[in-house]
C-alpha positions as protocol buffer text, in pm:
chain_id: "A"
residue {
  index: 1
  type: MET
  ca { x: -939 y: -1298 z: 2399 }
}
residue {
  index: 2
  type: ALA
  ca { x: -881 y: -1660 z: 2303 }
}
residue {
  index: 3
  type: ARG
  ca { x: -532 y: -1761 z: 2201 }
}
residue {
  index: 4
  type: THR
  ca { x: -461 y: -1818 z: 1834 }
}
residue {
  index: 5
  type: ALA
  ca { x: -216 y: -2100 z: 1768 }
}
residue {
  index: 6
  type: LEU
  ca { x: 88 y: -2031 z: 1550 }
}
residue {
  index: 7
  type: VAL
  ca { x: 333 y: -2274 z: 1396 }
}
residue {
  index: 8
  type: VAL
  ca { x: 687 y: -2251 z: 1531 }
}
residue {
  index: 9
  type: GLU
  ca { x: 851 y: -2158 z: 1199 }
}
residue {
  index: 10
  type: SER
  ca { x: 877 y: -1784 z: 1124 }
}
residue {
  index: 11
  type: ILE
  ca { x: 668 y: -1677 z: 1423 }
}
residue {
  index: 12
  type: ALA
  ca { x: 793 y: -1319 z: 1398 }
}
residue {
  index: 13
  type: ASP
  ca { x: 693 y: -1306 z: 1030 }
}
residue {
  index: 14
  type: GLN
  ca { x: 347 y: -1438 z: 1110 }
}
residue {
  index: 15
  type: LEU
  ca { x: 302 y: -1190 z: 1393 }
}
residue {
  index: 16
  type: TYR
  ca { x: 415 y: -909 z: 1165 }
}
residue {
  index: 17
  type: THR
  ca { x: 159 y: -1009 z: 900 }
}
residue {
  index: 18
  type: ILE
  ca { x: -122 y: -1032 z: 1155 }
}
residue {
  index: 19
  type: LEU
  ca { x: -38 y: -698 z: 1316 }
}
residue {
  index: 20
  type: VAL
  ca { x: -6 y: -524 z: 979 }
}
residue {
  index: 21
  type: GLU
  ca { x: -351 y: -649 z: 887 }
}
residue {
  index: 22
  type: ARG
  ca { x: -497 y: -530 z: 1217 }
}
residue {
  index: 23
  type: ILE
  ca { x: -345 y: -185 z: 1174 }
}
residue {
  index: 24
  type: THR
  ca { x: -426 y: -139 z: 805 }
}
residue {
  index: 25
  type: THR
  ca { x: -784 y: -262 z: 843 }
}
residue {
  index: 26
  type: GLY
  ca { x: -853 y: -35 z: 1139 }
}
residue {
  index: 27
  type: VAL
  ca { x: -879 y: -302 z: 1408 }
}
residue {
  index: 28
  type: PHE
  ca { x: -600 y: -113 z: 1584 }
}
residue {
  index: 29
  type: ALA
  ca { x: -688 y: 255 z: 1551 }
}
residue {
  index: 30
  type: PRO
  ca { x: -427 y: 528 z: 1491 }
}
residue {
  index: 31
  type: GLY
  ca { x: -288 y: 639 z: 1825 }
}
residue {
  index: 32
  type: SER
  ca { x: -396 y: 325 z: 2011 }
}
residue {
  index: 33
  type: ARG
  ca { x: -149 y: 155 z: 2245 }
}
residue {
  index: 34
  type: LEU
  ca { x: 10 y: -179 z: 2154 }
}
residue {
  index: 35
  type: ASP
  ca { x: 103 y: -391 z: 2453 }
}
residue {
  index: 36
  type: PRO
  ca { x: 383 y: -636 z: 2358 }
}
residue {
  index: 37
  type: GLN
  ca { x: 303 y: -863 z: 2651 }
}
residue {
  index: 38
  type: ALA
  ca { x: -63 y: -879 z: 2550 }
}
residue {
  index: 39
  type: VAL
  ca { x: 41 y: -981 z: 2198 }
}
residue {
  index: 40
  type: ALA
  ca { x: 272 y: -1249 z: 2339 }
}
residue {
  index: 41
  type: ASP
  ca { x: -4 y: -1378 z: 2567 }
}
residue {
  index: 42
  type: GLU
  ca { x: -264 y: -1385 z: 2289 }
}
residue {
  index: 43
  type: PHE
  ca { x: -50 y: -1604 z: 2065 }
}
residue {
  index: 44
  type: GLY
  ca { x: 125 y: -1801 z: 2336 }
}
residue {
  index: 45
  type: VAL
  ca { x: 476 y: -1696 z: 2231 }
}
residue {
  index: 46
  type: SER
  ca { x: 777 y: -1539 z: 2399 }
}
residue {
  index: 47
  type: ARG
  ca { x: 854 y: -1169 z: 2385 }
}
residue {
  index: 48
  type: THR
  ca { x: 1140 y: -1223 z: 2136 }
}
residue {
  index: 49
  type: PRO
  ca { x: 932 y: -1279 z: 1818 }
}
residue {
  index: 50
  type: VAL
  ca { x: 695 y: -1004 z: 1931 }
}
residue {
  index: 51
  type: ARG
  ca { x: 988 y: -766 z: 1967 }
}
residue {
  index: 52
  type: ASP
  ca { x: 1113 y: -864 z: 1619 }
}
residue {
  index: 53
  type: ALA
  ca { x: 768 y: -811 z: 1464 }
}
residue {
  index: 54
  type: LEU
  ca { x: 732 y: -473 z: 1633 }
}
residue {
  index: 55
  type: ALA
  ca { x: 1075 y: -369 z: 1512 }
}
residue {
  index: 56
  type: ARG
  ca { x: 963 y: -434 z: 1153 }
}
residue {
  index: 57
  type: LEU
  ca { x: 642 y: -239 z: 1209 }
}
residue {
  index: 58
  type: GLU
  ca { x: 842 y: 53 z: 1346 }
}
residue {
  index: 59
  type: HIS
  ca { x: 1076 y: 36 z: 1047 }
}
residue {
  index: 60
  type: ASP
  ca { x: 767 y: 57 z: 823 }
}
residue {
  index: 61
  type: GLN
  ca { x: 653 y: 356 z: 1034 }
}
residue {
  index: 62
  type: LEU
  ca { x: 323 y: 190 z: 1120 }
}
residue {
  index: 63
  type: ILE
  ca { x: 396 y: 211 z: 1492 }
}
residue {
  index: 64
  type: GLU
  ca { x: 611 y: 431 z: 1714 }
}
residue {
  index: 65
  type: THR
  ca { x: 776 y: 380 z: 2050 }
}
residue {
  index: 66
  type: ARG
  ca { x: 761 y: 671 z: 2291 }
}
residue {
  index: 67
  type: PRO
  ca { x: 1016 y: 682 z: 2574 }
}
residue {
  index: 68
  type: ARG
  ca { x: 858 y: 595 z: 2910 }
}
residue {
  index: 69
  type: SER
  ca { x: 515 y: 572 z: 2746 }
}
residue {
  index: 70
  type: GLY
  ca { x: 504 y: 258 z: 2534 }
}
residue {
  index: 71
  type: THR
  ca { x: 433 y: 151 z: 2179 }
}
residue {
  index: 72
  type: PHE
  ca { x: 152 y: 308 z: 1979 }
}
residue {
  index: 73
  type: VAL
  ca { x: -3 y: 280 z: 1635 }
}
residue {
  index: 74
  type: ALA
  ca { x: 122 y: 576 z: 1434 }
}
residue {
  index: 75
  type: ARG
  ca { x: -95 y: 865 z: 1323 }
}
residue {
  index: 76
  type: PRO
  ca { x: -10 y: 926 z: 957 }
}
residue {
  index: 77
  type: GLY
  ca { x: 35 y: 1289 z: 861 }
}
residue {
  index: 78
  type: THR
  ca { x: 88 y: 1485 z: 543 }
}
residue {
  index: 79
  type: ALA
  ca { x: 467 y: 1446 z: 568 }
}
residue {
  index: 80
  type: ASP
  ca { x: 420 y: 1066 z: 570 }
}
residue {
  index: 81
  type: VAL
  ca { x: 195 y: 1084 z: 265 }
}
residue {
  index: 82
  type: ARG
  ca { x: 443 y: 1296 z: 73 }
}
residue {
  index: 83
  type: GLU
  ca { x: 736 y: 1074 z: 163 }
}
residue {
  index: 84
  type: VAL
  ca { x: 557 y: 754 z: 62 }
}
residue {
  index: 85
  type: CYS
  ca { x: 425 y: 900 z: -263 }
}
residue {
  index: 86
  type: GLN
  ca { x: 765 y: 1041 z: -355 }
}
residue {
  index: 87
  type: LEU
  ca { x: 927 y: 705 z: -285 }
}
residue {
  index: 88
  type: ARG
  ca { x: 664 y: 531 z: -497 }
}
residue {
  index: 89
  type: LYS
  ca { x: 718 y: 783 z: -777 }
}
residue {
  index: 90
  type: GLY
  ca { x: 1090 y: 716 z: -785 }
}
residue {
  index: 91
  type: ILE
  ca { x: 1045 y: 340 z: -785 }
}
residue {
  index: 92
  type: GLU
  ca { x: 754 y: 324 z: -1026 }
}
residue {
  index: 93
  type: TRP
  ca { x: 891 y: 575 z: -1277 }
}
residue {
  index: 94
  type: VAL
  ca { x: 1193 y: 350 z: -1322 }
}
residue {
  index: 95
  type: ALA
  ca { x: 986 y: 31 z: -1308 }
}
residue {
  index: 96
  type: THR
  ca { x: 735 y: 153 z: -1567 }
}
residue {
  index: 97
  type: GLY
  ca { x: 1014 y: 232 z: -1810 }
}
residue {
  index: 98
  type: LEU
  ca { x: 1165 y: -112 z: -1769 }
}
residue {
  index: 99
  type: ALA
  ca { x: 833 y: -297 z: -1774 }
}
residue {
  index: 100
  type: THR
  ca { x: 714 y: -122 z: -2091 }
}
residue {
  index: 101
  type: SER
  ca { x: 973 y: -310 z: -2292 }
}
residue {
  index: 102
  type: VAL
  ca { x: 916 y: -654 z: -2141 }
}
residue {
  index: 103
  type: MET
  ca { x: 562 y: -698 z: -2009 }
}
residue {
  index: 104
  type: PRO
  ca { x: 362 y: -927 z: -2240 }
}
residue {
  index: 105
  type: GLY
  ca { x: 87 y: -757 z: -2439 }
}
residue {
  index: 106
  type: ALA
  ca { x: -169 y: -1005 z: -2312 }
}
residue {
  index: 107
  type: GLN
  ca { x: -89 y: -914 z: -1952 }
}
residue {
  index: 108
  type: ILE
  ca { x: -119 y: -543 z: -2027 }
}
residue {
  index: 109
  type: ALA
  ca { x: -456 y: -602 z: -2197 }
}
residue {
  index: 110
  type: ASP
  ca { x: -579 y: -806 z: -1899 }
}
residue {
  index: 111
  type: LEU
  ca { x: -481 y: -533 z: -1653 }
}
residue {
  index: 112
  type: ARG
  ca { x: -656 y: -274 z: -1869 }
}
residue {
  index: 113
  type: ALA
  ca { x: -979 y: -474 z: -1896 }
}
residue {
  index: 114
  type: GLU
  ca { x: -985 y: -526 z: -1521 }
}
residue {
  index: 115
  type: ALA
  ca { x: -934 y: -152 z: -1460 }
}
residue {
  index: 116
  type: VAL
  ca { x: -1231 y: -66 z: -1682 }
}
residue {
  index: 117
  type: GLU
  ca { x: -1452 y: -323 z: -1507 }
}
residue {
  index: 118
  type: ALA
  ca { x: -1339 y: -196 z: -1167 }
}
residue {
  index: 119
  type: LEU
  ca { x: -1439 y: 161 z: -1249 }
}
residue {
  index: 120
  type: ALA
  ca { x: -1785 y: 40 z: -1351 }
}
residue {
  index: 121
  type: ALA
  ca { x: -1814 y: -129 z: -1010 }
}
residue {
  index: 122
  type: VAL
  ca { x: -1711 y: 195 z: -834 }
}
residue {
  index: 123
  type: GLU
  ca { x: -1992 y: 377 z: -1012 }
}
residue {
  index: 124
  type: LYS
  ca { x: -2227 y: 125 z: -847 }
}
residue {
  index: 125
  type: GLY
  ca { x: -2073 y: 184 z: -504 }
}
residue {
  index: 126
  type: ASP
  ca { x: -1841 y: -118 z: -493 }
}
residue {
  index: 127
  type: PHE
  ca { x: -1478 y: -17 z: -437 }
}
residue {
  index: 128
  type: GLU
  ca { x: -1323 y: -360 z: -380 }
}
residue {
  index: 129
  type: PRO
  ca { x: -1261 y: -433 z: -752 }
}
residue {
  index: 130
  type: PHE
  ca { x: -1088 y: -96 z: -783 }
}
residue {
  index: 131
  type: PHE
  ca { x: -866 y: -165 z: -483 }
}
residue {
  index: 132
  type: HIS
  ca { x: -773 y: -503 z: -631 }
}
residue {
  index: 133
  type: SER
  ca { x: -709 y: -359 z: -978 }
}
residue {
  index: 134
  type: ASP
  ca { x: -505 y: -66 z: -846 }
}
residue {
  index: 135
  type: PHE
  ca { x: -292 y: -292 z: -628 }
}
residue {
  index: 136
  type: ARG
  ca { x: -240 y: -541 z: -910 }
}
residue {
  index: 137
  type: ILE
  ca { x: -141 y: -283 z: -1173 }
}
residue {
  index: 138
  type: HIS
  ca { x: 127 y: -127 z: -957 }
}
residue {
  index: 139
  type: ARG
  ca { x: 258 y: -457 z: -825 }
}
residue {
  index: 140
  type: GLU
  ca { x: 274 y: -631 z: -1163 }
}
residue {
  index: 141
  type: ILE
  ca { x: 446 y: -340 z: -1333 }
}
residue {
  index: 142
  type: VAL
  ca { x: 720 y: -345 z: -1071 }
}
residue {
  index: 143
  type: ALA
  ca { x: 738 y: -727 z: -1074 }
}
residue {
  index: 144
  type: ALA
  ca { x: 776 y: -727 z: -1453 }
}
residue {
  index: 145
  type: THR
  ca { x: 1112 y: -556 z: -1419 }
}
residue {
  index: 146
  type: GLY
  ca { x: 1262 y: -866 z: -1261 }
}
residue {
  index: 147
  type: ASN
  ca { x: 1447 y: -634 z: -1023 }
}
residue {
  index: 148
  type: GLU
  ca { x: 1408 y: -784 z: -676 }
}
residue {
  index: 149
  type: ARG
  ca { x: 1536 y: -471 z: -504 }
}
residue {
  index: 150
  type: LEU
  ca { x: 1269 y: -261 z: -671 }
}
residue {
  index: 151
  type: VAL
  ca { x: 1009 y: -519 z: -574 }
}
residue {
  index: 152
  type: ARG
  ca { x: 1117 y: -516 z: -209 }
}
residue {
  index: 153
  type: ALA
  ca { x: 1129 y: -137 z: -197 }
}
residue {
  index: 154
  type: ARG
  ca { x: 777 y: -113 z: -343 }
}
residue {
  index: 155
  type: SER
  ca { x: 638 y: -379 z: -109 }
}
residue {
  index: 156
  type: SER
  ca { x: 772 y: -190 z: 194 }
}
residue {
  index: 157
  type: VAL
  ca { x: 514 y: 86 z: 142 }
}
residue {
  index: 158
  type: GLU
  ca { x: 217 y: -134 z: 50 }
}
residue {
  index: 159
  type: PRO
  ca { x: 85 y: -156 z: 409 }
}
residue {
  index: 160
  type: PHE
  ca { x: 86 y: 223 z: 442 }
}
residue {
  index: 161
  type: VAL
  ca { x: -98 y: 266 z: 110 }
}
residue {
  index: 162
  type: ALA
  ca { x: -361 y: 10 z: 215 }
}
residue {
  index: 163
  type: TRP
  ca { x: -394 y: 184 z: 553 }
}
residue {
  index: 164
  type: LEU
  ca { x: -474 y: 520 z: 395 }
}
residue {
  index: 165
  type: ARG
  ca { x: -752 y: 361 z: 193 }
}
residue {
  index: 166
  type: ILE
  ca { x: -914 y: 224 z: 506 }
}
residue {
  index: 167
  type: LEU
  ca { x: -881 y: 562 z: 678 }
}
residue {
  index: 168
  type: GLY
  ca { x: -1072 y: 723 z: 393 }
}
residue {
  index: 169
  type: ALA
  ca { x: -838 y: 817 z: 109 }
}
residue {
  index: 170
  type: THR
  ca { x: -1055 y: 690 z: -175 }
}
residue {
  index: 171
  type: GLY
  ca { x: -1381 y: 827 z: -316 }
}
residue {
  index: 172
  type: PRO
  ca { x: -1553 y: 792 z: -655 }
}
residue {
  index: 173
  type: HIS
  ca { x: -1373 y: 1098 z: -793 }
}
residue {
  index: 174
  type: ARG
  ca { x: -1035 y: 967 z: -681 }
}
residue {
  index: 175
  type: ALA
  ca { x: -1101 y: 622 z: -829 }
}
residue {
  index: 176
  type: ALA
  ca { x: -1207 y: 777 z: -1161 }
}
residue {
  index: 177
  type: GLY
  ca { x: -896 y: 997 z: -1170 }
}
residue {
  index: 178
  type: SER
  ca { x: -666 y: 708 z: -1085 }
}
residue {
  index: 179
  type: THR
  ca { x: -831 y: 484 z: -1344 }
}
residue {
  index: 180
  type: LYS
  ca { x: -779 y: 750 z: -1612 }
}
residue {
  index: 181
  type: ARG
  ca { x: -407 y: 752 z: -1535 }
}
residue {
  index: 182
  type: HIS
  ca { x: -389 y: 373 z: -1512 }
}
residue {
  index: 183
  type: LEU
  ca { x: -533 y: 347 z: -1862 }
}
residue {
  index: 184
  type: GLU
  ca { x: -288 y: 609 z: -1992 }
}
residue {
  index: 185
  type: ILE
  ca { x: 1 y: 411 z: -1843 }
}
residue {
  index: 186
  type: LEU
  ca { x: -120 y: 79 z: -1981 }
}
residue {
  index: 187
  type: ASP
  ca { x: -202 y: 217 z: -2325 }
}
residue {
  index: 188
  type: ALA
  ca { x: 146 y: 369 z: -2351 }
}
residue {
  index: 189
  type: MET
  ca { x: 297 y: 40 z: -2238 }
}
residue {
  index: 190
  type: ALA
  ca { x: 94 y: -147 z: -2499 }
}
residue {
  index: 191
  type: ALA
  ca { x: 234 y: 91 z: -2762 }
}
residue {
  index: 192
  type: ARG
  ca { x: 584 y: 31 z: -2619 }
}
residue {
  index: 193
  type: ASP
  ca { x: 619 y: 406 z: -2565 }
}
residue {
  index: 194
  type: VAL
  ca { x: 854 y: 424 z: -2269 }
}
residue {
  index: 195
  type: ALA
  ca { x: 856 y: 803 z: -2237 }
}
residue {
  index: 196
  type: ALA
  ca { x: 477 y: 832 z: -2242 }
}
residue {
  index: 197
  type: ALA
  ca { x: 433 y: 547 z: -1993 }
}
residue {
  index: 198
  type: GLN
  ca { x: 682 y: 701 z: -1752 }
}
residue {
  index: 199
  type: ALA
  ca { x: 527 y: 1045 z: -1788 }
}
residue {
  index: 200
  type: ALA
  ca { x: 180 y: 909 z: -1710 }
}
residue {
  index: 201
  type: ALA
  ca { x: 316 y: 717 z: -1410 }
}
residue {
  index: 202
  type: ALA
  ca { x: 484 y: 1032 z: -1274 }
}
residue {
  index: 203
  type: VAL
  ca { x: 168 y: 1240 z: -1315 }
}
residue {
  index: 204
  type: HIS
  ca { x: -37 y: 966 z: -1150 }
}
residue {
  index: 205
  type: LEU
  ca { x: 179 y: 953 z: -838 }
}
residue {
  index: 206
  type: ASP
  ca { x: 193 y: 1332 z: -816 }
}
residue {
  index: 207
  type: GLU
  ca { x: -187 y: 1345 z: -830 }
}
residue {
  index: 208
  type: VAL
  ca { x: -224 y: 1070 z: -569 }
}
residue {
  index: 209
  type: GLU
  ca { x: 5 y: 1268 z: -340 }
}
residue {
  index: 210
  type: GLU
  ca { x: -188 y: 1592 z: -381 }
}
residue {
  index: 211
  type: TRP
  ca { x: -530 y: 1427 z: -356 }
}
residue {
  index: 212
  type: THR
  ca { x: -435 y: 1239 z: -40 }
}
residue {
  index: 213
  type: VAL
  ca { x: -285 y: 1547 z: 126 }
}
residue {
  index: 214
  type: ALA
  ca { x: -599 y: 1743 z: 35 }
}
residue {
  index: 215
  type: ASP
  ca { x: -820 y: 1472 z: 184 }
}
residue {
  index: 216
  type: MET
  ca { x: -608 y: 1471 z: 499 }
}
residue {
  index: 217
  type: ASP
  ca { x: -620 y: 1850 z: 531 }
}
residue {
  index: 218
  type: SER
  ca { x: -997 y: 1846 z: 489 }
}
residue {
  index: 219
  type: HIS
  ca { x: -1027 y: 1562 z: 745 }
}
residue {
  index: 220
  type: ALA
  ca { x: -1172 y: 1325 z: 487 }
}
residue {
  index: 221
  type: ILE
  ca { x: -900 y: 1093 z: 615 }
}
residue {
  index: 222
  type: SER
  ca { x: -953 y: 1028 z: 984 }
}
residue {
  index: 223
  type: THR
  ca { x: -634 y: 993 z: 1187 }
}
């Protein structure tokens, strides 16, 4: 494989971003071996930034190191799904309550319009607008809080959520169900109804957890 040149600044961060993308898009399959020296050779860097990037990936639970065996892409299981969804629920329940009071009405309306358009695209077989809308709704609600710790905590699970989608965690029925909840959340936010917005957010994350576990148990998600 030809070497890909990297700038000197933040090499570990760049490697982390590249490896996350390869894992979450399926280039590196669950269970496949990651050779640190091969990564260093591909990008023409020392083992130190590779080690730092892999440490971040292991912290995110996207890879695992097995004693005397090596480093491997993780195989997500139902326990991982439940942990990530429960973490998201805690973060986003709080964030939705805070954002309901401060997010501009125009921004809420824009997110809602995009969600409706995305569902129409799903009905035609195009999931990309839904993925974009879903990602944007959750990210912008958390960002609207202005709480950097909440933002960082939410961003720590984004690669895992994207990974599950690639592995098969989204179908037309799931997109329709999620869109219904997204609209409930946004409509409550537009009405400045904190309790209703938080309740819809909690139900949404509970449903995502159960749907994803069900898909994993039925092998609709391939790991």
